[in-house]
N, CA, C and O atoms as CSV, one atom per row, in Angstrom:
chain,resi,resn,atom,element,x,y,z
A,1,MET,N,N,-5.964,59.248,40.137
A,1,MET,CA,C,-7.003,58.998,41.111
A,1,MET,C,C,-6.530,59.524,42.455
A,1,MET,O,O,-5.428,59.204,42.900
A,2,SER,N,N,-7.342,60.309,43.085
A,2,SER,CA,C,-7.025,60.844,44.394
A,2,SER,C,C,-7.409,59.829,45.461
A,2,SER,O,O,-8.503,59.265,45.426
A,3,ASP,N,N,-6.497,59.596,46.420
A,3,ASP,CA,C,-6.771,58.608,47.451
A,3,ASP,C,C,-7.288,59.242,48.737
A,3,ASP,O,O,-7.456,58.542,49.736
A,4,GLY,N,N,-7.541,60.529,48.738
A,4,GLY,CA,C,-7.969,61.219,49.945
A,4,GLY,C,C,-9.450,61.047,50.214
A,4,GLY,O,O,-10.107,60.132,49.716
A,5,LYS,N,N,-9.930,61.944,51.003
A,5,LYS,CA,C,-11.343,61.956,51.382
A,5,LYS,C,C,-12.185,62.549,50.259
A,5,LYS,O,O,-11.688,63.288,49.409
A,6,THR,N,N,-13.466,62.208,50.277
A,6,THR,CA,C,-14.389,62.809,49.318
A,6,THR,C,C,-14.725,64.217,49.782
A,6,THR,O,O,-14.314,64.639,50.863
A,7,ALA,N,N,-15.465,64.929,48.971
A,7,ALA,CA,C,-15.856,66.298,49.333
A,7,ALA,C,C,-16.736,66.319,50.578
A,7,ALA,O,O,-16.834,67.348,51.245
A,8,LEU,N,N,-17.375,65.201,50.897
A,8,LEU,CA,C,-18.227,65.124,52.080
A,8,LEU,C,C,-17.489,64.563,53.294
A,8,LEU,O,O,-18.100,64.344,54.341
A,9,GLY,N,N,-16.182,64.329,53.164
A,9,GLY,CA,C,-15.380,63.883,54.290
A,9,GLY,C,C,-15.280,62.382,54.491
A,9,GLY,O,O,-14.701,61.937,55.481
A,10,LEU,N,N,-15.823,61.595,53.587
A,10,LEU,CA,C,-15.740,60.144,53.697
A,10,LEU,C,C,-14.508,59.635,52.955
A,10,LEU,O,O,-14.002,60.300,52.051
A,11,ASP,N,N,-14.028,58.454,53.342
A,11,ASP,CA,C,-12.983,57.805,52.560
A,11,ASP,C,C,-13.543,57.522,51.172
A,11,ASP,O,O,-14.744,57.307,51.014
A,12,GLY,N,N,-12.665,57.523,50.161
A,12,GLY,CA,C,-13.106,57.326,48.783
A,12,GLY,C,C,-13.841,56.024,48.559
A,12,GLY,O,O,-14.844,55.990,47.847
A,13,ASN,N,N,-13.343,54.925,49.174
A,13,ASN,CA,C,-13.991,53.633,48.957
A,13,ASN,C,C,-15.356,53.562,49.645
A,13,ASN,O,O,-16.268,52.910,49.136
A,14,VAL,N,N,-15.504,54.216,50.784
A,14,VAL,CA,C,-16.802,54.237,51.467
A,14,VAL,C,C,-17.799,55.070,50.659
A,14,VAL,O,O,-18.961,54.689,50.517
A,15,GLY,N,N,-17.344,56.196,50.137
A,15,GLY,CA,C,-18.204,57.019,49.291
A,15,GLY,C,C,-18.649,56.277,48.043
A,15,GLY,O,O,-19.798,56.393,47.617
A,16,ALA,N,N,-17.715,55.500,47.450
A,16,ALA,CA,C,-18.055,54.720,46.258
A,16,ALA,C,C,-19.077,53.636,46.603
A,16,ALA,O,O,-19.985,53.365,45.816
A,17,LEU,N,N,-18.933,53.020,47.766
A,17,LEU,CA,C,-19.867,51.978,48.210
A,17,LEU,C,C,-21.267,52.550,48.397
A,17,LEU,O,O,-22.249,51.935,47.980
A,18,ILE,N,N,-21.365,53.711,49.013
A,18,ILE,CA,C,-22.671,54.303,49.306
A,18,ILE,C,C,-23.453,54.588,48.019
A,18,ILE,O,O,-24.684,54.586,48.033
A,19,CYS,N,N,-22.760,54.829,46.927
A,19,CYS,CA,C,-23.431,55.108,45.653
A,19,CYS,C,C,-24.344,53.970,45.204
A,19,CYS,O,O,-25.300,54.207,44.465
A,20,TYR,N,N,-24.071,52.755,45.630
A,20,TYR,CA,C,-24.854,51.597,45.184
A,20,TYR,C,C,-25.965,51.195,46.148
A,20,TYR,O,O,-26.764,50.322,45.809
A,21,ILE,N,N,-26.051,51.792,47.330
A,21,ILE,CA,C,-27.046,51.377,48.318
A,21,ILE,C,C,-28.449,51.723,47.806
A,21,ILE,O,O,-28.746,52.893,47.562
A,22,PRO,N,N,-29.317,50.706,47.640
A,22,PRO,CA,C,-30.620,50.962,47.030
A,22,PRO,C,C,-31.717,51.394,48.002
A,22,PRO,O,O,-32.799,51.773,47.555
A,23,PHE,N,N,-31.482,51.351,49.300
A,23,PHE,CA,C,-32.535,51.612,50.275
A,23,PHE,C,C,-32.866,53.096,50.357
A,23,PHE,O,O,-31.975,53.933,50.500
A,24,CYS,N,N,-34.150,53.416,50.266
A,24,CYS,CA,C,-34.663,54.788,50.402
A,24,CYS,C,C,-33.953,55.764,49.468
A,24,CYS,O,O,-33.799,56.936,49.811
A,25,ALA,N,N,-33.534,55.321,48.335
A,25,ALA,CA,C,-32.865,56.144,47.320
A,25,ALA,C,C,-31.583,56.790,47.839
A,25,ALA,O,O,-31.162,57.829,47.330
A,26,ILE,N,N,-30.958,56.182,48.850
A,26,ILE,CA,C,-29.713,56.720,49.398
A,26,ILE,C,C,-28.640,56.768,48.314
A,26,ILE,O,O,-27.958,57.781,48.157
A,27,GLY,N,N,-28.491,55.677,47.566
A,27,GLY,CA,C,-27.476,55.627,46.514
A,27,GLY,C,C,-27.717,56.654,45.429
A,27,GLY,O,O,-26.779,57.293,44.952
A,28,LEU,N,N,-28.969,56.815,45.039
A,28,LEU,CA,C,-29.320,57.793,44.004
A,28,LEU,C,C,-28.980,59.217,44.459
A,28,LEU,O,O,-28.344,59.977,43.729
A,29,ILE,N,N,-29.406,59.556,45.655
A,29,ILE,CA,C,-29.155,60.905,46.178
A,29,ILE,C,C,-27.661,61.139,46.371
A,29,ILE,O,O,-27.137,62.186,45.992
A,30,TYR,N,N,-26.977,60.156,46.964
A,30,TYR,CA,C,-25.542,60.328,47.215
A,30,TYR,C,C,-24.757,60.404,45.903
A,30,TYR,O,O,-23.796,61.167,45.802
A,31,SER,N,N,-25.155,59.622,44.903
A,31,SER,CA,C,-24.471,59.671,43.608
A,31,SER,C,C,-24.577,61.055,42.984
A,31,SER,O,O,-23.602,61.569,42.435
A,32,ILE,N,N,-25.741,61.651,43.066
A,32,ILE,CA,C,-25.914,63.003,42.528
A,32,ILE,C,C,-25.075,64.003,43.309
A,32,ILE,O,O,-24.460,64.893,42.721
A,33,ILE,N,N,-25.048,63.861,44.624
A,33,ILE,CA,C,-24.230,64.753,45.462
A,33,ILE,C,C,-22.751,64.620,45.101
A,33,ILE,O,O,-22.042,65.621,45.001
A,34,VAL,N,N,-22.287,63.383,44.906
A,34,VAL,CA,C,-20.880,63.159,44.540
A,34,VAL,C,C,-20.560,63.825,43.212
A,34,VAL,O,O,-19.529,64.484,43.079
A,35,LEU,N,N,-21.432,63.659,42.234
A,35,LEU,CA,C,-21.169,64.247,40.920
A,35,LEU,C,C,-21.140,65.766,40.963
A,35,LEU,O,O,-20.396,66.392,40.209
A,36,VAL,N,N,-21.937,66.364,41.832
A,36,VAL,CA,C,-21.994,67.823,41.918
A,36,VAL,C,C,-20.832,68.379,42.737
A,36,VAL,O,O,-20.268,69.413,42.379
A,37,THR,N,N,-20.466,67.709,43.829
A,37,THR,CA,C,-19.504,68.297,44.766
A,37,THR,C,C,-18.070,67.818,44.596
A,37,THR,O,O,-17.142,68.584,44.854
A,38,ASP,N,N,-17.859,66.585,44.174
A,38,ASP,CA,C,-16.510,66.013,44.162
A,38,ASP,C,C,-15.966,65.978,42.739
A,38,ASP,O,O,-16.369,65.143,41.930
A,39,LYS,N,N,-15.058,66.880,42.446
A,39,LYS,CA,C,-14.508,66.985,41.086
A,39,LYS,C,C,-13.135,66.328,40.943
A,39,LYS,O,O,-12.639,66.200,39.823
A,40,THR,N,N,-12.504,65.908,42.047
A,40,THR,CA,C,-11.125,65.432,41.973
A,40,THR,C,C,-10.962,63.943,42.227
A,40,THR,O,O,-10.007,63.349,41.727
A,41,ASN,N,N,-11.844,63.325,42.973
A,41,ASN,CA,C,-11.669,61.928,43.365
A,41,ASN,C,C,-12.339,61.005,42.349
A,41,ASN,O,O,-13.566,60.912,42.301
A,42,LYS,N,N,-11.537,60.331,41.546
A,42,LYS,CA,C,-12.029,59.509,40.440
A,42,LYS,C,C,-12.883,58.329,40.918
A,42,LYS,O,O,-13.901,58.020,40.298
A,43,LEU,N,N,-12.488,57.673,41.998
A,43,LEU,CA,C,-13.187,56.465,42.445
A,43,LEU,C,C,-14.662,56.720,42.753
A,43,LEU,O,O,-15.512,56.042,42.176
A,44,PRO,N,N,-15.007,57.660,43.630
A,44,PRO,CA,C,-16.432,57.874,43.876
A,44,PRO,C,C,-17.178,58.439,42.670
A,44,PRO,O,O,-18.350,58.119,42.474
A,45,ARG,N,N,-16.530,59.266,41.865
A,45,ARG,CA,C,-17.200,59.802,40.673
A,45,ARG,C,C,-17.538,58.684,39.690
A,45,ARG,O,O,-18.641,58.644,39.144
A,46,PHE,N,N,-16.585,57.776,39.465
A,46,PHE,CA,C,-16.824,56.654,38.559
A,46,PHE,C,C,-17.977,55.797,39.065
A,46,PHE,O,O,-18.889,55.467,38.308
A,47,HIS,N,N,-17.936,55.437,40.345
A,47,HIS,CA,C,-18.976,54.562,40.884
A,47,HIS,C,C,-20.326,55.275,40.982
A,47,HIS,O,O,-21.369,54.629,40.875
A,48,ALA,N,N,-20.323,56.580,41.182
A,48,ALA,CA,C,-21.580,57.330,41.182
A,48,ALA,C,C,-22.232,57.273,39.803
A,48,ALA,O,O,-23.431,57.021,39.687
A,49,LEU,N,N,-21.443,57.506,38.766
A,49,LEU,CA,C,-21.988,57.439,37.400
A,49,LEU,C,C,-22.410,56.025,37.030
A,49,LEU,O,O,-23.467,55.827,36.431
A,50,GLN,N,N,-21.586,55.042,37.385
A,50,GLN,CA,C,-21.931,53.659,37.054
A,50,GLN,C,C,-23.205,53.243,37.793
A,50,GLN,O,O,-24.039,52.530,37.236
A,51,SER,N,N,-23.354,53.677,39.019
A,51,SER,CA,C,-24.560,53.371,39.790
A,51,SER,C,C,-25.796,53.982,39.142
A,51,SER,O,O,-26.825,53.318,39.015
A,52,LEU,N,N,-25.697,55.239,38.736
A,52,LEU,CA,C,-26.832,55.892,38.079
A,52,LEU,C,C,-27.190,55.208,36.762
A,52,LEU,O,O,-28.367,55.015,36.458
A,53,LEU,N,N,-26.177,54.845,35.986
A,53,LEU,CA,C,-26.432,54.151,34.723
A,53,LEU,C,C,-27.005,52.757,34.949
A,53,LEU,O,O,-27.873,52.315,34.197
A,54,LEU,N,N,-26.525,52.062,35.976
A,54,LEU,CA,C,-27.058,50.737,36.309
A,54,LEU,C,C,-28.521,50.842,36.721
A,54,LEU,O,O,-29.348,50.041,36.286
A,55,ASN,N,N,-28.843,51.821,37.555
A,55,ASN,CA,C,-30.238,52.010,37.967
A,55,ASN,C,C,-31.131,52.352,36.784
A,55,ASN,O,O,-32.260,51.870,36.701
A,56,ALA,N,N,-30.640,53.173,35.875
A,56,ALA,CA,C,-31.418,53.527,34.691
A,56,ALA,C,C,-31.649,52.304,33.800
A,56,ALA,O,O,-32.748,52.113,33.281
A,57,ALA,N,N,-30.622,51.482,33.625
A,57,ALA,CA,C,-30.750,50.281,32.794
A,57,ALA,C,C,-31.733,49.289,33.414
A,57,ALA,O,O,-32.558,48.704,32.712
A,58,VAL,N,N,-31.642,49.105,34.717
A,58,VAL,CA,C,-32.570,48.194,35.404
A,58,VAL,C,C,-33.994,48.715,35.295
A,58,VAL,O,O,-34.923,47.932,35.094
A,59,PHE,N,N,-34.181,50.025,35.422
A,59,PHE,CA,C,-35.514,50.616,35.295
A,59,PHE,C,C,-36.103,50.370,33.911
A,59,PHE,O,O,-37.272,50.002,33.789
A,60,VAL,N,N,-35.304,50.570,32.870
A,60,VAL,CA,C,-35.787,50.365,31.494
A,60,VAL,C,C,-36.158,48.901,31.269
A,60,VAL,O,O,-37.211,48.607,30.701
A,61,VAL,N,N,-35.306,47.989,31.707
A,61,VAL,CA,C,-35.596,46.564,31.533
A,61,VAL,C,C,-36.834,46.171,32.343
A,61,VAL,O,O,-37.669,45.398,31.872
A,62,TYR,N,N,-36.949,46.702,33.554
A,62,TYR,CA,C,-38.119,46.436,34.389
A,62,TYR,C,C,-39.399,46.899,33.695
A,62,TYR,O,O,-40.407,46.193,33.722
A,63,MET,N,N,-39.367,48.076,33.076
A,63,MET,CA,C,-40.549,48.573,32.370
A,63,MET,C,C,-40.914,47.668,31.194
A,63,MET,O,O,-42.093,47.420,30.939
A,64,LEU,N,N,-39.902,47.177,30.480
A,64,LEU,CA,C,-40.178,46.252,29.369
A,64,LEU,C,C,-40.823,44.972,29.864
A,64,LEU,O,O,-41.745,44.454,29.234
A,65,VAL,N,N,-40.343,44.456,30.993
A,65,VAL,CA,C,-40.930,43.243,31.569
A,65,VAL,C,C,-42.367,43.524,32.031
A,65,VAL,O,O,-43.239,42.668,31.885
A,66,MET,N,N,-42.612,44.692,32.575
A,66,MET,CA,C,-43.972,45.039,32.993
A,66,MET,C,C,-44.911,45.126,31.789
A,66,MET,O,O,-46.083,44.766,31.893
A,67,ILE,N,N,-44.406,45.599,30.654
A,67,ILE,CA,C,-45.218,45.636,29.435
A,67,ILE,C,C,-45.590,44.220,29.016
A,67,ILE,O,O,-46.727,43.969,28.615
A,68,VAL,N,N,-44.641,43.295,29.107
A,68,VAL,CA,C,-44.943,41.889,28.801
A,68,VAL,C,C,-45.992,41.362,29.764
A,68,VAL,O,O,-46.891,40.624,29.361
A,69,GLY,N,N,-45.884,41.735,31.038
A,69,GLY,CA,C,-46.862,41.304,32.033
A,69,GLY,C,C,-48.256,41.842,31.748
A,69,GLY,O,O,-49.244,41.123,31.900
A,70,VAL,N,N,-48.341,43.099,31.338
A,70,VAL,CA,C,-49.637,43.688,31.004
A,70,VAL,C,C,-50.216,43.011,29.769
A,70,VAL,O,O,-51.419,42.757,29.702
A,71,MET,N,N,-49.364,42.720,28.792
A,71,MET,CA,C,-49.830,41.998,27.602
A,71,MET,C,C,-50.354,40.619,27.979
A,71,MET,O,O,-51.357,40.161,27.432
A,72,ALA,N,N,-49.680,39.961,28.907
A,72,ALA,CA,C,-50.126,38.638,29.355
A,72,ALA,C,C,-51.474,38.731,30.054
A,72,ALA,O,O,-52.336,37.872,29.872
A,73,ALA,N,N,-51.653,39.782,30.856
A,73,ALA,CA,C,-52.912,39.942,31.576
A,73,ALA,C,C,-54.061,40.250,30.620
A,73,ALA,O,O,-55.162,39.724,30.777
A,74,THR,N,N,-53.803,41.104,29.630
A,74,THR,CA,C,-54.874,41.445,28.692
A,74,THR,C,C,-55.192,40.287,27.760
A,74,THR,O,O,-56.332,40.132,27.321
A,75,ALA,N,N,-54.188,39.477,27.458
A,75,ALA,CA,C,-54.419,38.317,26.590
A,75,ALA,C,C,-54.925,37.126,27.384
A,75,ALA,O,O,-55.303,36.107,26.805
A,76,ASN,N,N,-54.935,37.248,28.715
A,76,ASN,CA,C,-55.355,36.160,29.593
A,76,ASN,C,C,-54.559,34.886,29.287
A,76,ASN,O,O,-55.108,33.786,29.219
A,77,SER,N,N,-53.238,35.073,29.103
A,77,SER,CA,C,-52.361,33.973,28.717
A,77,SER,C,C,-51.514,33.533,29.908
A,77,SER,O,O,-50.753,34.317,30.475
A,78,THR,N,N,-51.662,32.276,30.267
A,78,THR,CA,C,-50.883,31.725,31.376
A,78,THR,C,C,-49.413,31.630,31.013
A,78,THR,O,O,-48.555,31.896,31.855
A,79,ILE,N,N,-49.109,31.263,29.797
A,79,ILE,CA,C,-47.715,31.110,29.374
A,79,ILE,C,C,-47.001,32.457,29.396
A,79,ILE,O,O,-45.886,32.561,29.907
A,80,LEU,N,N,-47.640,33.490,28.840
A,80,LEU,CA,C,-47.032,34.823,28.882
A,80,LEU,C,C,-46.912,35.327,30.316
A,80,LEU,O,O,-45.940,36.006,30.648
A,81,GLY,N,N,-47.868,35.012,31.158
A,81,GLY,CA,C,-47.809,35.407,32.559
A,81,GLY,C,C,-46.645,34.749,33.275
A,81,GLY,O,O,-45.934,35.401,34.040
A,82,LEU,N,N,-46.445,33.457,33.031
A,82,LEU,CA,C,-45.306,32.756,33.623
A,82,LEU,C,C,-43.985,33.298,33.083
A,82,LEU,O,O,-43.007,33.421,33.820
A,83,MET,N,N,-43.967,33.616,31.798
A,83,MET,CA,C,-42.755,34.173,31.200
A,83,MET,C,C,-42.444,35.548,31.812
A,83,MET,O,O,-41.287,35.842,32.113
A,84,ALA,N,N,-43.452,36.372,31.992
A,84,ALA,CA,C,-43.251,37.687,32.593
A,84,ALA,C,C,-42.777,37.556,34.035
A,84,ALA,O,O,-41.908,38.309,34.476
A,85,THR,N,N,-43.345,36.604,34.768
A,85,THR,CA,C,-42.911,36.378,36.149
A,85,THR,C,C,-41.465,35.914,36.198
A,85,THR,O,O,-40.692,36.373,37.040
A,86,GLY,N,N,-41.095,35.012,35.306
A,86,GLY,CA,C,-39.710,34.540,35.235
A,86,GLY,C,C,-38.750,35.650,34.852
A,86,GLY,O,O,-37.659,35.753,35.413
A,87,LEU,N,N,-39.150,36.480,33.901
A,87,LEU,CA,C,-38.312,37.614,33.505
A,87,LEU,C,C,-38.162,38.611,34.641
A,87,LEU,O,O,-37.070,39.124,34.885
A,88,TYR,N,N,-39.269,38.887,35.342
A,88,TYR,CA,C,-39.214,39.817,36.462
A,88,TYR,C,C,-38.263,39.289,37.535
A,88,TYR,O,O,-37.448,40.043,38.067
A,89,LEU,N,N,-38.363,38.012,37.852
A,89,LEU,CA,C,-37.479,37.408,38.848
A,89,LEU,C,C,-36.027,37.461,38.396
A,89,LEU,O,O,-35.140,37.739,39.204
A,90,ALA,N,N,-35.770,37.199,37.116
A,90,ALA,CA,C,-34.397,37.253,36.595
A,90,ALA,C,C,-33.843,38.673,36.656
A,90,ALA,O,O,-32.681,38.864,37.017
A,91,VAL,N,N,-34.652,39.669,36.311
A,91,VAL,CA,C,-34.208,41.064,36.371
A,91,VAL,C,C,-33.924,41.454,37.822
A,91,VAL,O,O,-32.906,42.084,38.109
A,92,PHE,N,N,-34.817,41.082,38.730
A,92,PHE,CA,C,-34.646,41.420,40.142
A,92,PHE,C,C,-33.378,40.793,40.713
A,92,PHE,O,O,-32.576,41.480,41.344
A,93,LEU,N,N,-33.193,39.483,40.493
A,93,LEU,CA,C,-32.013,38.804,41.029
A,93,LEU,C,C,-30.729,39.297,40.362
A,93,LEU,O,O,-29.695,39.430,41.017
A,94,GLY,N,N,-30.799,39.565,39.059
A,94,GLY,CA,C,-29.627,40.101,38.358
A,94,GLY,C,C,-29.233,41.476,38.871
A,94,GLY,O,O,-28.049,41.767,39.040
A,95,ALA,N,N,-30.229,42.320,39.119
A,95,ALA,CA,C,-29.950,43.662,39.640
A,95,ALA,C,C,-29.364,43.584,41.042
A,95,ALA,O,O,-28.393,44.279,41.343
A,96,ILE,N,N,-29.931,42.759,41.895
A,96,ILE,CA,C,-29.408,42.613,43.258
A,96,ILE,C,C,-27.985,42.062,43.221
A,96,ILE,O,O,-27.115,42.531,43.955
A,97,GLY,N,N,-27.749,41.070,42.370
A,97,GLY,CA,C,-26.403,40.507,42.242
A,97,GLY,C,C,-25.398,41.537,41.751
A,97,GLY,O,O,-24.288,41.624,42.275
A,98,ALA,N,N,-25.780,42.313,40.753
A,98,ALA,CA,C,-24.883,43.344,40.221
A,98,ALA,C,C,-24.601,44.414,41.265
A,98,ALA,O,O,-23.472,44.891,41.376
A,99,ILE,N,N,-25.618,44.793,42.031
A,99,ILE,CA,C,-25.434,45.814,43.063
A,99,ILE,C,C,-24.496,45.316,44.151
A,99,ILE,O,O,-23.595,46.042,44.572
A,100,ILE,N,N,-24.694,44.094,44.606
A,100,ILE,CA,C,-23.825,43.538,45.656
A,100,ILE,C,C,-22.389,43.423,45.152
A,100,ILE,O,O,-21.448,43.769,45.866
A,101,PHE,N,N,-22.221,42.939,43.924
A,101,PHE,CA,C,-20.884,42.790,43.350
A,101,PHE,C,C,-20.199,44.150,43.227
A,101,PHE,O,O,-19.022,44.292,43.559
A,102,CYS,N,N,-20.947,45.149,42.746
A,102,CYS,CA,C,-20.383,46.495,42.606
A,102,CYS,C,C,-20.064,47.110,43.964
A,102,CYS,O,O,-19.075,47.830,44.093
A,103,CYS,N,N,-20.882,46.841,44.975
A,103,CYS,CA,C,-20.592,47.329,46.332
A,103,CYS,C,C,-19.261,46.776,46.820
A,103,CYS,O,O,-18.448,47.510,47.380
A,104,ILE,N,N,-19.039,45.493,46.611
A,104,ILE,CA,C,-17.793,44.858,47.045
A,104,ILE,C,C,-16.603,45.465,46.318
A,104,ILE,O,O,-15.604,45.819,46.944
A,105,LYS,N,N,-16.707,45.587,45.005
A,105,LYS,CA,C,-15.611,46.152,44.218
A,105,LYS,C,C,-15.343,47.609,44.581
A,105,LYS,O,O,-14.189,48.035,44.631
A,106,ALA,N,N,-16.402,48.372,44.832
A,106,ALA,CA,C,-16.238,49.781,45.208
A,106,ALA,C,C,-15.544,49.891,46.558
A,106,ALA,O,O,-14.654,50.724,46.733
A,107,PHE,N,N,-15.944,49.056,47.514
A,107,PHE,CA,C,-15.327,49.119,48.839
A,107,PHE,C,C,-13.865,48.696,48.800
A,107,PHE,O,O,-13.058,49.160,49.605
A,108,GLN,N,N,-13.524,47.809,47.857
A,108,GLN,CA,C,-12.130,47.395,47.690
A,108,GLN,C,C,-11.312,48.459,46.965
A,108,GLN,O,O,-10.094,48.327,46.846
A,109,GLY,N,N,-11.959,49.499,46.486
A,109,GLY,CA,C,-11.264,50.586,45.813
A,109,GLY,C,C,-10.943,50.300,44.360
A,109,GLY,O,O,-10.049,50.927,43.792
A,110,GLN,N,N,-11.653,49.366,43.749
A,110,GLN,CA,C,-11.396,48.996,42.359
A,110,GLN,C,C,-12.358,49.719,41.419
A,110,GLN,O,O,-13.523,49.938,41.750
A,111,LEU,N,N,-11.856,50.080,40.258
A,111,LEU,CA,C,-12.693,50.676,39.210
A,111,LEU,C,C,-13.196,49.568,38.298
A,111,LEU,O,O,-12.838,49.518,37.122
A,112,PHE,N,N,-14.025,48.681,38.835
A,112,PHE,CA,C,-14.560,47.580,38.041
A,112,PHE,C,C,-15.643,48.103,37.113
A,112,PHE,O,O,-16.582,48.769,37.548
A,113,LYS,N,N,-15.501,47.794,35.830
A,113,LYS,CA,C,-16.453,48.290,34.833
A,113,LYS,C,C,-17.464,47.202,34.480
A,113,LYS,O,O,-17.092,46.102,34.070
A,114,LEU,N,N,-18.727,47.520,34.642
A,114,LEU,CA,C,-19.782,46.652,34.148
A,114,LEU,C,C,-19.793,46.738,32.622
A,114,LEU,O,O,-19.381,47.756,32.067
A,115,PRO,N,N,-20.254,45.693,31.934
A,115,PRO,CA,C,-20.310,45.768,30.473
A,115,PRO,C,C,-21.160,46.956,30.001
A,115,PRO,O,O,-22.203,47.252,30.585
A,116,VAL,N,N,-20.721,47.605,28.980
A,116,VAL,CA,C,-21.346,48.746,28.308
A,116,VAL,C,C,-21.383,49.986,29.203
A,116,VAL,O,O,-20.755,50.990,28.867
A,117,ILE,N,N,-22.094,49.950,30.325
A,117,ILE,CA,C,-22.240,51.153,31.140
A,117,ILE,C,C,-20.956,51.518,31.872
A,117,ILE,O,O,-20.754,52.685,32.210
A,118,GLY,N,N,-20.091,50.551,32.123
A,118,GLY,CA,C,-18.817,50.843,32.791
A,118,GLY,C,C,-17.923,51.731,31.949
A,118,GLY,O,O,-17.269,52.636,32.469
A,119,ASP,N,N,-17.893,51.475,30.653
A,119,ASP,CA,C,-17.083,52.318,29.758
A,119,ASP,C,C,-17.644,53.738,29.689
A,119,ASP,O,O,-16.890,54.711,29.661
A,120,LEU,N,N,-18.967,53.847,29.662
A,120,LEU,CA,C,-19.586,55.184,29.657
A,120,LEU,C,C,-19.279,55.920,30.953
A,120,LEU,O,O,-18.941,57.104,30.935
A,121,ALA,N,N,-19.394,55.225,32.069
A,121,ALA,CA,C,-19.109,55.841,33.370
A,121,ALA,C,C,-17.645,56.283,33.457
A,121,ALA,O,O,-17.344,57.343,34.006
A,122,ASP,N,N,-16.745,55.468,32.916
A,122,ASP,CA,C,-15.320,55.815,32.958
A,122,ASP,C,C,-15.040,57.051,32.105
A,122,ASP,O,O,-14.276,57.930,32.503
A,123,LYS,N,N,-15.665,57.110,30.932
A,123,LYS,CA,C,-15.459,58.250,30.038
A,123,LYS,C,C,-16.051,59.527,30.637
A,123,LYS,O,O,-15.428,60.587,30.576
A,124,TRP,N,N,-17.242,59.430,31.209
A,124,TRP,CA,C,-17.940,60.612,31.710
A,124,TRP,C,C,-17.436,61.076,33.075
A,124,TRP,O,O,-17.699,62.213,33.465
A,125,SER,N,N,-16.717,60.223,33.812
A,125,SER,CA,C,-16.282,60.594,35.155
A,125,SER,C,C,-14.968,61.377,35.165
A,125,SER,O,O,-14.520,61.820,36.223
A,126,ASN,N,N,-14.355,61.548,34.007
A,126,ASN,CA,C,-13.081,62.312,33.952
A,126,ASN,C,C,-13.321,63.796,34.022
A,126,ASN,O,O,-12.371,64.578,33.988
C-alpha cells in the first residue's frame, strides 16, 4: 500500500473518504476518477470500489423495496404499505449507517471490508 498522495494530489485517507460522500454524486464521480487515474495507491482504490459496490447494492435493494411498495399500492393493502415503509426506512438508515462507518474507517486509513462486497473490492482493487 502506498502511503503517498493520490493521483489528484490528496492524501490517501482523504481520497478514500471522498469516495463515500453521497451528496451530488461526488462519491460516485470521485470513485470513478480514482479507479481510472490512481493505479498505485491501494487505500483509495479499495474504498472507491467498495463505495461503488455499496451504492449498487443499496440501489438494488431500494428497487426491490419499491416493487413491494407498488404491489401494496395496487393491492390497496395497508399491511403491505406499512411493511414497504418499514423496509424503506430500514434500507435508508442502514445505508446511511454503512456510509458513515465506511467514511470513518477510510479516513483512519483502514481497509475495512464490508461483508461480501469488501472481499470483491479487495480482489478487484489489486
